[in-house]
C-alpha positions as CSV (number, residue, x, y, z in Angstrom):
1,M,25.7,-26.3,-0.2
2,D,24.6,-24.1,-3.9
3,E,26.9,-21.4,-5.8
4,Q,26.0,-18.7,-3.1
5,G,27.1,-21.1,0.2
6,Q,23.5,-22.2,1.5
7,R,21.8,-25.4,2.2
8,R,19.1,-26.5,0.1
9,G,15.3,-26.1,0.5
10,R,16.0,-24.1,3.4
11,L,15.2,-19.9,2.9
12,S,16.2,-16.9,4.8
13,A,13.3,-14.7,5.7
14,R,15.0,-12.1,3.0
15,E,14.2,-14.7,-0.5
16,L,10.7,-15.6,1.0
17,L,10.1,-12.2,1.0
18,R,11.4,-11.7,-2.4
19,A,9.5,-14.3,-3.4
20,A,6.5,-13.8,-2.7
21,F,6.7,-9.9,-4.1
22,V,5.2,-10.3,-7.9
23,N,8.6,-10.7,-10.6
24,D,7.2,-10.5,-14.2
25,D,8.8,-6.9,-15.1
26,D,5.7,-5.2,-13.7
27,P,5.9,-1.5,-11.9
28,R,6.9,-1.8,-9.1
29,F,4.8,1.3,-8.7
30,P,1.4,1.7,-11.3
31,L,0.2,5.4,-11.9
32,W,-3.4,4.0,-10.3
33,L,-1.7,3.3,-6.8
34,P,-2.8,6.4,-4.7
35,L,-6.4,6.1,-6.1
36,P,-8.0,4.2,-3.1
37,G,-6.1,6.3,-0.9
38,L,-7.5,10.2,-3.0
39,V,-10.8,8.2,-2.9
40,A,-10.6,7.3,0.5
41,V,-9.9,10.8,2.6
42,V,-12.0,13.0,-0.1
43,G,-14.9,10.5,0.8
44,W,-13.5,11.1,4.7
45,A,-13.0,15.4,4.6
46,A,-16.1,15.0,2.8
47,Y,-18.6,13.0,5.2
48,Q,-17.1,15.2,7.9
49,Q,-18.2,17.8,6.0
50,L,-21.4,17.3,5.1
51,T,-21.6,16.0,9.1
52,G,-20.8,19.5,10.4
53,A,-17.7,17.4,12.4
54,G,-15.2,19.4,10.0
55,A,-14.4,22.0,7.8
56,F,-13.8,19.6,3.7
57,L,-9.9,21.3,3.3
58,P,-8.5,20.7,7.7
59,T,-9.8,17.2,7.5
60,A,-8.3,16.7,4.4
61,L,-4.6,17.8,5.6
62,W,-5.2,16.0,8.8
63,P,-6.2,13.3,9.3
64,G,-6.2,12.4,5.2
65,A,-3.0,12.6,4.8
66,A,-2.3,9.4,7.1
67,I,-5.6,7.9,5.7
68,F,-3.5,8.2,2.0
69,V,-0.9,7.0,3.7
70,L,-2.0,4.1,5.0
71,A,-4.7,3.5,2.2
72,S,-1.7,3.3,-0.3
73,L,0.9,1.0,1.6
74,A,-2.4,-1.4,2.0
75,T,-3.3,-1.5,-1.7
76,W,0.8,-1.5,-2.4
77,L,1.2,-4.6,-0.9
78,G,-1.6,-6.2,-1.5
79,W,-0.8,-6.0,-5.4
80,Q,2.7,-6.9,-4.6
81,L,2.2,-10.4,-2.4
82,E,-0.9,-10.6,-4.4
83,I,-3.6,-10.7,-1.3
84,D,-6.8,-11.2,-2.2
């Protein structure tokens, strides 16, 4: 056993996730991270406006908020876990 009281060669789920995240002194939430979500929201709201299916502002608010959150989460996880 090592000094933390765990068997060598065996990782817990928490240690595995911690090791998978980027850890080279970079910011955890960079300024560019919300951009893909914002582009998706503006694109979706503009598409809805142009096709006559809905107005820009209400569409940007909902489902735009959900689109923004999901796109930002996917971007952050992809960046942190270095998914290619």
